[in-house]
C-alpha positions as CSV (number, residue, x, y, z in Angstrom):
1,M,-44.0,-46.5,-55.4
2,T,-44.3,-46.5,-59.3
3,Q,-47.7,-47.0,-60.7
4,P,-48.0,-50.0,-63.2
5,H,-48.7,-49.0,-66.9
6,I,-51.6,-50.8,-68.2
7,P,-52.1,-50.8,-71.8
8,A,-55.5,-49.6,-73.2
9,H,-58.1,-52.4,-74.1
10,D,-61.0,-52.2,-76.3
11,A,-64.2,-53.6,-74.8
12,D,-63.7,-56.9,-76.4
13,S,-60.3,-57.5,-74.9
14,A,-61.5,-56.5,-71.6
15,R,-64.2,-59.2,-71.5
16,D,-61.3,-61.7,-72.7
17,A,-59.3,-61.0,-69.7
18,E,-61.8,-62.4,-67.6
19,T,-60.9,-65.8,-68.7
20,A,-57.1,-65.3,-68.4
21,S,-55.0,-67.2,-65.8
22,A,-55.0,-65.6,-62.1
23,P,-52.4,-62.8,-62.0
24,S,-48.9,-63.3,-60.6
25,Y,-47.0,-61.0,-58.3
26,P,-43.4,-60.9,-57.3
27,Q,-43.2,-62.1,-53.7
28,R,-42.2,-59.3,-50.9
29,S,-40.0,-60.2,-48.1
30,T,-41.0,-59.3,-44.5
31,A,-38.3,-57.4,-42.1
32,Q,-37.9,-58.0,-38.6
33,D,0.0,-46.2,-3.1
34,H,10.5,-44.2,3.7
35,S,13.1,-43.2,4.3
36,A,14.2,-40.0,6.2
37,T,12.4,-37.1,5.1
38,Q,13.7,-33.6,5.3
39,E,11.8,-30.4,5.4
40,L,12.6,-27.5,3.3
41,P,15.0,-25.5,5.6
42,V,15.2,-22.0,5.5
43,A,18.0,-20.9,3.5
44,Q,20.9,-19.0,5.1
45,D,21.0,-16.5,2.1
46,A,19.7,-15.8,-1.4
47,T,21.7,-18.3,-3.2
48,R,20.9,-21.3,-0.9
49,E,17.3,-21.4,-0.6
50,M,15.0,-23.7,-1.4
51,P,-35.3,-46.8,-39.0
52,S,-37.3,-49.8,-38.4
53,A,-38.3,-52.5,-41.3
54,T,-41.8,-52.3,-43.0
55,T,-43.9,-55.2,-44.1
56,I,-45.6,-54.9,-47.5
57,P,-48.6,-57.2,-47.7
58,A,-49.4,-59.1,-50.9
59,P,-51.9,-57.6,-53.3
60,P,-55.3,-58.6,-52.6
61,V,-57.1,-60.9,-55.2
62,G,-58.9,-58.9,-57.7
63,A,-56.3,-56.3,-57.9
64,V,-55.4,-55.0,-61.2
65,P,-52.3,-57.2,-62.7
66,P,-49.1,-55.5,-63.6
67,A,-48.2,-55.2,-67.3
68,S,-45.9,-58.1,-67.1
69,A,-48.6,-60.6,-66.2
70,Q,-50.4,-59.6,-69.5
71,A,-47.5,-60.1,-71.9
72,A,-49.3,-63.0,-73.7
73,P,-51.6,-61.8,-76.7
74,A,-55.3,-61.9,-75.8
75,A,-57.3,-65.0,-76.8
76,P,-59.7,-64.8,-79.6
77,A,-63.0,-63.3,-78.6
78,A,-65.3,-66.0,-77.2
79,P,-68.7,-65.8,-75.7
80,A,-68.8,-64.9,-72.2
81,V,-68.9,-67.9,-69.8
82,P,-70.9,-67.4,-66.6
83,A,-68.9,-67.5,-63.3
84,Q,-70.2,-71.0,-62.1
85,E,-69.4,-72.5,-65.5
86,A,-65.7,-71.5,-65.8
87,P,-64.1,-72.5,-62.4
88,V,-60.4,-71.6,-62.1
89,P,-58.4,-74.5,-60.6
90,A,-56.7,-74.0,-57.3
91,Q,-52.9,-73.9,-57.3
92,E,-51.3,-75.4,-54.2
93,A,-47.9,-74.0,-54.5
94,P,-46.7,-70.5,-55.8
95,A,-45.5,-70.0,-59.2
96,S,-41.8,-70.0,-59.9
97,G,-39.6,-67.3,-58.9
98,G,-41.6,-66.5,-55.7
99,A,-44.7,-65.5,-57.4
100,Y,-48.0,-65.6,-55.4
101,S,-50.5,-68.0,-56.9
102,A,-54.4,-67.7,-56.9
103,P,-55.6,-68.6,-53.4
104,S,-56.4,-72.3,-52.7
105,G,-59.7,-73.4,-51.4
106,Q,-63.0,-73.3,-53.1
107,P,-62.8,-72.8,-56.9
108,Y,-63.0,-69.2,-57.8
109,G,-65.7,-68.4,-60.2
110,G,-63.6,-65.8,-62.1
111,Y,-63.3,-62.1,-62.3
112,A,-66.4,-59.9,-62.7
113,A,-66.4,-57.7,-65.7
114,P,-65.8,-54.2,-65.3
115,A,-68.7,-51.9,-65.4
116,S,-66.9,-49.9,-68.1
117,P,-63.7,-49.6,-70.0
118,D,-62.9,-46.7,-67.6
119,A,-62.2,-49.4,-64.9
120,F,-58.9,-50.0,-66.4
121,A,-57.5,-46.5,-66.2
122,S,-54.8,-46.0,-63.6
123,P,-56.1,-46.6,-60.1
124,T,-56.4,-43.8,-57.8
125,V,-54.0,-43.8,-54.9
126,I,-55.1,-42.3,-51.7
127,V,-52.1,-41.2,-49.5
128,T,-52.8,-40.6,-45.8
129,K,-50.4,-38.4,-44.2
130,K,-49.6,-39.0,-40.6
131,G,-47.6,-37.0,-38.3
132,P,-44.7,-38.5,-36.2
133,G,-45.8,-40.4,-33.0
134,W,-44.9,-39.1,-29.6
135,V,-41.8,-41.2,-29.4
136,A,-40.4,-39.7,-32.3
137,L,-41.1,-36.3,-31.0
138,L,-39.6,-36.9,-27.7
139,G,-36.4,-38.4,-29.6
140,A,-36.2,-35.2,-31.7
141,M,-36.5,-32.9,-28.6
142,L,-33.7,-34.8,-26.8
143,L,-31.5,-34.7,-29.7
144,T,-32.0,-30.8,-30.2
145,I,-31.1,-30.2,-26.3
146,G,-28.0,-32.4,-26.6
147,L,-26.8,-30.7,-29.5
148,T,-27.5,-27.3,-27.9
149,L,-25.8,-28.3,-24.7
150,G,-22.9,-29.6,-26.5
151,A,-22.4,-26.5,-28.5
152,V,-22.7,-24.4,-25.4
153,F,-20.1,-26.5,-23.4
154,Y,-17.7,-26.6,-26.3
155,A,-17.8,-22.7,-26.4
156,R,-17.6,-22.4,-22.5
157,P,-15.9,-25.3,-21.0
158,A,-15.8,-23.8,-17.6
159,M,-19.5,-24.8,-17.3
160,L,-18.4,-28.3,-17.2
161,R,-17.2,-27.9,-13.8
162,A,-19.5,-29.8,-11.4
163,S,-19.2,-27.1,-8.7
164,T,-17.1,-24.4,-7.4
165,P,-14.7,-25.4,-4.6
166,T,-15.8,-23.9,-1.4
167,N,-14.1,-20.8,-0.4
168,L,-12.9,-21.6,3.2
169,N,-11.4,-18.3,4.1
170,G,-13.3,-15.6,2.1
171,G,-10.5,-15.1,-0.5
172,T,-10.6,-12.7,-3.3
173,V,-9.0,-14.6,-6.2
174,A,-11.4,-15.5,-8.8
175,T,-12.0,-19.1,-9.9
176,V,-9.8,-19.7,-12.9
177,P,-12.3,-21.3,-15.6
178,A,-11.2,-24.4,-17.3
179,S,-9.2,-24.3,-20.5
180,N,-10.6,-24.5,-24.0
181,S,-8.1,-27.3,-24.7
182,S,-7.8,-30.6,-22.5
183,G,-5.0,-29.6,-20.5
184,T,-4.9,-26.6,-17.8
185,D,-3.9,-23.2,-18.8
186,W,-1.2,-22.7,-16.3
187,T,-0.6,-19.1,-17.6
188,D,-4.0,-18.0,-16.5
189,V,-3.7,-19.7,-13.0
190,A,-0.3,-18.0,-12.6
191,A,-1.7,-14.5,-13.6
192,A,-4.6,-14.9,-11.2
193,V,-2.8,-16.3,-8.0
194,S,0.7,-14.8,-8.1
195,P,-0.3,-11.6,-6.4
196,A,-1.3,-13.5,-3.1
197,V,2.1,-15.2,-2.7
198,V,4.7,-13.3,-0.7
199,T,8.4,-13.7,0.0
200,I,9.4,-13.9,3.5
201,Q,12.9,-13.0,5.2
202,A,13.3,-14.0,8.8
203,Q,16.3,-12.8,10.6
204,G,17.3,-13.8,14.2
205,A,20.2,-12.9,16.4
206,S,22.3,-15.8,14.9
207,S,20.5,-17.2,12.1
208,G,18.0,-16.3,9.5
209,G,16.8,-17.3,6.0
210,T,14.2,-16.9,3.0
211,G,10.9,-18.6,2.8
212,S,7.5,-18.3,1.3
213,G,3.9,-17.4,2.4
214,V,0.5,-16.8,1.0
215,V,-2.0,-13.9,2.0
216,Y,-4.8,-15.4,4.2
217,D,-7.1,-12.4,4.7
218,A,-7.6,-8.8,3.9
219,Q,-6.2,-7.5,7.2
220,G,-2.7,-8.8,6.1
221,D,-2.6,-12.2,8.1
222,I,-0.1,-14.4,5.9
223,V,0.1,-18.3,6.5
224,T,3.6,-19.9,6.2
225,N,5.7,-22.7,7.8
226,Y,6.8,-22.5,11.5
227,H,10.4,-23.3,10.5
228,V,10.4,-20.3,8.2
229,I,10.0,-17.6,11.0
230,A,11.4,-19.8,13.8
231,S,14.7,-17.8,13.8
232,A,12.7,-14.5,14.6
233,L,10.9,-15.7,17.6
234,G,13.7,-15.0,20.0
235,G,13.8,-11.2,19.1
236,G,14.5,-10.7,15.3
237,Q,12.6,-9.3,12.6
238,I,10.6,-10.3,9.7
239,Q,10.1,-8.7,6.4
240,V,7.5,-9.6,3.6
241,T,7.8,-8.8,0.0
242,L,4.8,-8.7,-2.2
243,A,4.7,-10.1,-5.6
244,D,4.7,-6.4,-6.8
245,G,7.9,-5.8,-4.9
246,R,6.5,-3.5,-2.1
247,L,8.2,-4.3,1.3
248,Y,6.6,-4.6,4.8
249,G,7.5,-5.3,8.2
250,A,5.5,-8.2,10.0
251,V,4.9,-9.7,13.3
252,V,4.0,-13.1,14.5
253,V,0.4,-13.6,15.4
254,G,0.8,-17.3,16.5
255,H,2.7,-20.5,15.6
256,D,2.2,-24.1,15.9
257,K,5.4,-26.3,15.9
258,T,3.4,-29.5,16.1
259,T,2.0,-29.0,12.5
260,D,4.9,-26.7,11.4
261,L,2.4,-23.9,10.6
262,A,2.5,-20.1,11.6
263,V,0.7,-17.0,11.0
264,I,2.4,-13.4,10.7
265,R,0.8,-10.1,9.9
266,L,2.0,-7.2,8.0
267,E,2.4,-4.0,9.6
268,N,0.2,-1.2,8.1
269,P,-1.1,-3.5,5.5
270,P,-2.4,-2.0,2.2
271,S,-5.9,-1.8,1.1
272,D,-5.4,-3.7,-2.0
273,L,-4.1,-7.0,-0.9
274,T,-5.0,-10.1,-3.1
275,V,-6.3,-12.7,-0.7
276,A,-5.7,-16.3,-1.7
277,R,-8.8,-18.5,-1.9
278,F,-8.5,-21.7,0.1
279,A,-10.5,-24.7,-1.0
280,S,-11.0,-28.1,1.0
281,S,-8.1,-30.7,0.4
282,A,-10.8,-33.5,1.3
283,N,-11.8,-34.1,-2.4
284,L,-8.3,-34.1,-3.9
285,E,-7.5,-37.1,-6.3
286,V,-4.3,-38.7,-7.0
287,G,-3.2,-37.5,-10.6
288,A,-4.9,-34.0,-10.1
289,P,-2.7,-31.1,-11.7
290,V,-1.1,-28.8,-9.2
291,M,1.0,-25.7,-9.2
292,A,3.6,-24.6,-6.6
293,I,4.7,-20.9,-6.3
294,G,7.5,-19.8,-4.1
295,A,11.1,-18.5,-3.7
296,P,13.3,-21.6,-4.0
297,L,16.9,-20.7,-3.5
298,G,15.8,-17.1,-3.1
299,L,14.4,-16.6,-6.6
300,S,11.1,-15.1,-5.7
301,N,7.7,-15.8,-7.8
302,T,9.1,-19.2,-9.3
303,V,6.3,-21.3,-10.7
304,T,6.5,-25.2,-11.0
305,T,3.7,-27.6,-12.0
306,G,3.1,-31.3,-11.5
307,I,0.4,-33.5,-10.1
308,V,-0.7,-35.0,-7.0
309,S,1.4,-38.3,-6.5
310,A,-0.3,-39.6,-3.4
311,L,-2.6,-38.6,-0.5
312,N,-2.4,-39.0,3.1
313,R,1.4,-39.7,2.9
314,P,2.7,-39.8,6.7
315,V,5.7,-37.5,6.8
316,E,7.9,-36.6,9.7
317,V,9.9,-33.6,9.8
318,S,12.2,-31.9,12.3
319,V,11.6,-28.3,12.3
320,D,15.1,-27.7,14.3
321,E,16.8,-28.8,11.2
322,S,18.5,-31.8,12.5
323,A,18.0,-34.8,10.4
324,T,16.5,-37.2,13.0
325,S,14.5,-40.2,12.2
326,E,12.6,-42.8,14.1
327,D,12.6,-46.4,13.7
328,G,9.1,-46.5,12.8
329,T,8.0,-49.1,15.3
330,Q,6.8,-46.8,18.0
331,A,5.0,-43.5,17.8
332,S,4.2,-40.9,20.2
333,S,2.1,-37.6,20.3
334,D,4.8,-35.2,20.3
335,L,6.3,-36.1,17.0
336,V,5.8,-33.6,14.1
337,V,4.0,-35.6,11.7
338,T,1.5,-34.8,8.8
339,N,-0.4,-36.9,6.6
340,A,0.6,-34.8,3.4
341,I,-0.1,-34.5,-0.1
342,Q,2.7,-35.9,-2.0
343,I,3.5,-34.0,-5.3
344,D,6.0,-34.2,-8.3
345,A,6.2,-30.6,-8.8
346,S,9.5,-29.5,-8.2
347,I,10.0,-27.5,-4.8
348,N,13.4,-26.6,-2.9
349,P,14.5,-24.8,0.0
350,G,12.7,-21.5,0.0
351,N,9.5,-23.0,-1.2
352,S,8.7,-23.7,2.4
353,G,5.6,-22.0,3.6
354,G,4.5,-21.2,0.0
355,P,0.9,-22.3,-1.5
356,L,0.1,-25.3,-3.5
357,F,-2.6,-24.5,-6.1
358,D,-5.3,-26.7,-8.0
359,A,-6.3,-25.9,-11.4
360,S,-9.0,-23.4,-10.4
361,G,-6.5,-21.3,-8.5
362,A,-7.5,-22.4,-5.2
363,V,-5.1,-23.2,-2.3
364,I,-5.1,-26.9,-1.5
365,G,-1.9,-27.1,0.6
366,I,1.4,-25.4,2.3
367,N,4.5,-26.8,0.7
368,S,6.6,-27.8,3.6
369,S,9.2,-30.5,2.9
370,I,10.9,-32.7,0.4
371,K,12.5,-36.2,0.4
372,S,16.1,-36.5,-1.0
373,L,18.7,-39.1,-1.7
374,S,21.5,-37.2,-0.2
375,S,22.3,-33.6,1.0
376,S,25.0,-31.2,-0.1
377,S,27.8,-30.2,2.1
378,D,26.0,-27.1,3.3
379,G,23.1,-29.4,4.5
380,Q,20.7,-28.4,1.7
381,A,19.0,-30.9,-0.4
382,G,17.4,-30.5,-3.9
383,S,14.2,-31.7,-5.6
384,I,14.1,-35.1,-6.6
385,G,10.3,-35.1,-7.6
386,L,9.1,-35.9,-4.0
387,G,7.6,-32.9,-2.3
388,F,5.1,-32.8,0.4
389,A,2.5,-30.2,1.4
390,I,0.2,-29.8,4.5
391,P,-3.5,-30.2,3.5
392,S,-5.4,-27.0,3.4
393,D,-8.2,-28.5,5.6
394,L,-5.6,-28.8,8.5
395,V,-4.1,-25.2,7.5
396,V,-7.4,-23.5,7.8
397,S,-8.3,-25.1,11.1
398,I,-4.8,-24.1,12.5
399,A,-4.6,-20.8,10.9
400,D,-8.1,-19.8,12.2
401,Q,-7.1,-20.8,15.8
402,L,-3.9,-18.8,15.7
403,I,-5.6,-15.7,14.4
404,A,-8.1,-16.0,17.0
405,S,-5.9,-16.9,20.2
406,G,-2.4,-17.2,19.1
407,S,-2.3,-21.0,19.7
408,A,-3.9,-24.0,18.4
409,S,-5.4,-26.9,20.2
410,H,-4.9,-30.7,19.2
411,G,-7.2,-33.5,19.7
412,M,-5.7,-36.6,21.7
413,L,-6.8,-40.0,21.3
414,G,-5.2,-41.4,24.7
415,V,-3.4,-44.6,23.3
416,T,-0.1,-45.8,22.7
417,V,0.4,-47.6,19.6
418,K,3.1,-49.5,17.5
419,A,3.1,-51.0,14.0
420,A,1.4,-54.3,13.6
421,T,-0.4,-56.6,11.3
422,T,-3.8,-58.2,11.9
423,T,-5.9,-60.9,10.1
424,V,-9.5,-60.9,9.3
425,G,-10.6,-64.3,7.9
426,S,-8.0,-65.1,5.2
427,D,-6.9,-61.4,4.8
428,T,-4.0,-59.8,6.5
429,Y,-3.9,-56.0,7.1
430,V,-1.5,-53.4,8.6
431,G,-2.4,-51.1,11.2
432,A,-1.6,-49.3,14.5
433,E,-2.0,-51.9,17.4
434,V,-2.9,-50.3,20.6
435,Q,-0.4,-51.0,23.6
436,D,-2.0,-48.9,26.2
437,V,-5.1,-46.9,26.9
438,S,-5.1,-43.8,29.0
439,A,-7.5,-43.8,31.7
440,G,-10.6,-41.2,31.1
441,S,-9.5,-40.7,27.6
442,G,-11.9,-40.8,24.5
443,A,-10.4,-44.0,23.4
444,S,-11.2,-45.6,27.0
445,A,-14.7,-44.1,26.9
446,A,-15.2,-45.7,23.4
447,G,-14.2,-49.1,24.8
448,I,-10.9,-49.5,22.8
449,R,-8.5,-51.6,24.6
450,A,-5.0,-53.0,24.5
451,G,-4.6,-55.4,21.5
452,D,-7.1,-53.7,19.5
453,V,-5.6,-52.9,15.9
454,I,-6.7,-49.7,14.5
455,V,-7.1,-50.1,10.7
456,K,-9.2,-47.1,9.4
457,V,-10.0,-43.5,10.6
458,E,-13.2,-42.1,8.8
459,G,-12.9,-44.6,6.3
460,Q,-9.2,-43.9,5.5
461,E,-6.7,-46.8,5.7
462,V,-4.2,-46.5,8.6
463,T,-1.0,-48.2,7.6
464,S,1.3,-47.0,10.4
465,P,1.3,-45.4,13.8
466,K,2.4,-42.1,12.3
467,Q,-0.3,-42.2,9.9
468,L,-2.7,-42.6,13.0
469,I,-1.0,-39.5,14.5
470,G,-1.5,-37.6,11.4
471,Y,-5.2,-38.3,11.1
472,V,-5.9,-37.4,14.8
473,R,-4.2,-34.1,14.6
474,R,-6.6,-33.0,11.9
475,Y,-9.4,-32.7,14.5
476,K,-10.0,-30.5,17.5
477,A,-10.9,-31.3,21.2
478,G,-14.7,-32.3,21.0
479,D,-14.8,-33.8,17.7
480,T,-16.1,-37.2,17.3
481,V,-14.4,-39.6,14.8
482,T,-15.3,-43.1,13.5
483,M,-12.5,-45.7,13.7
484,T,-12.5,-49.2,12.4
485,I,-10.8,-51.6,14.7
486,V,-10.1,-55.4,14.6
487,R,-10.5,-57.5,17.7
488,D,-10.3,-61.2,17.8
489,G,-10.3,-61.4,14.1
490,A,-13.5,-59.4,13.3
491,T,-13.8,-55.6,12.5
492,Q,-16.0,-53.1,14.2
493,D,-16.6,-49.5,14.1
494,V,-16.3,-47.3,17.3
495,S,-17.0,-43.6,17.6
496,V,-14.4,-41.9,19.6
497,R,-14.6,-38.3,21.1
498,I,-11.3,-36.5,20.6
499,Q,-10.0,-34.7,23.7
């Protein structure tokens, strides 16, 4: 704030100023979600695989007027007039231009004469320096923390991950950190995970082919599809080629045709195996980036990328390579049905049994089948961007059982179902209608009866009998599952013990 310049006055002029009109000041403002689906068959040879506002108060009466208020020449010297004899008339309105006038009310007796000429010297301004309030301090601290964390995350984007995917099998492949850019660095992912992917050649008495697999543990167990090694079950041989070219013989540990999964084990496995890391598929989201690695058409170590196109897609495949298809109105417990991960990454014959990775390098599925518009003359089909993978949660469950006992158990619900619609209020839903309930089954014990329509399993929509079968096969005997049924136009949840 600029100090007003006050011209020097002699003693007489100072006395005359007492009778001048009241000073005038400028006014200050105040702020205030099918057709037939074909699995990836085992190829027959290497060429056929798949600041806030501040209010400034008006100056108090008696303050020294600015220079502009004294522009008029001083009147001739006159005898001093006592205060009670020289009243100053009250002004009812402010002076023009928004100037403050003298206060209204009782007459003002005038200005007292200064004690000495020094009174007209520039007034002393005392500035009180105050520190910032606690709110400002807190704001500054939060801003500093935000800028610091922002700089750290910019330099180390991997720290932005909410959590590291659970390692379901004790794999040794390290988590691949997020890229510095917005996209996934598939170069880093491929370099980290490729050593855990293998090419499998199975040869039986009359047939054979090539597929893919992934190293599951350090003792040389490898997970693949049942249909990849099926030809060797009757007395054939299996050879496995590691990513670095080393060749090993392998034997079948166990297989499960129902889920199209199998485990084989390397003979005299090396001590330096790279073990893939399996993560849960339960947290997958549509649109998530994925990478498939395998030996399509016999071309080992082939990498393709894409995204998750859909989840819990009911897929029925025939592991005997015959193109069979059900009419979709009836479903039974012996169908090979999987609620699969649908992807648009290109996979072809020979990719069967190979791993599907997420952006961190964790296995979230085993590639098993594709959908096609037509087949070639040799029965092989190519990718049209509709591929399917068995979810890792099911893969780990079955693999652990096969390694432990050579076989896998599957839960049974104990019902016969068909496709149907049901109405709740004014809304119509699709689901699986119960036609019959087996006596002594878990469904019977839970109170499920004929006519009920199952519309959800553990909160996941059931849109067909096949999808219901796919859900149930994820569980083992003894597991308890919550199902939502519609009965008499109302929904209710029931807890069913899988048998």
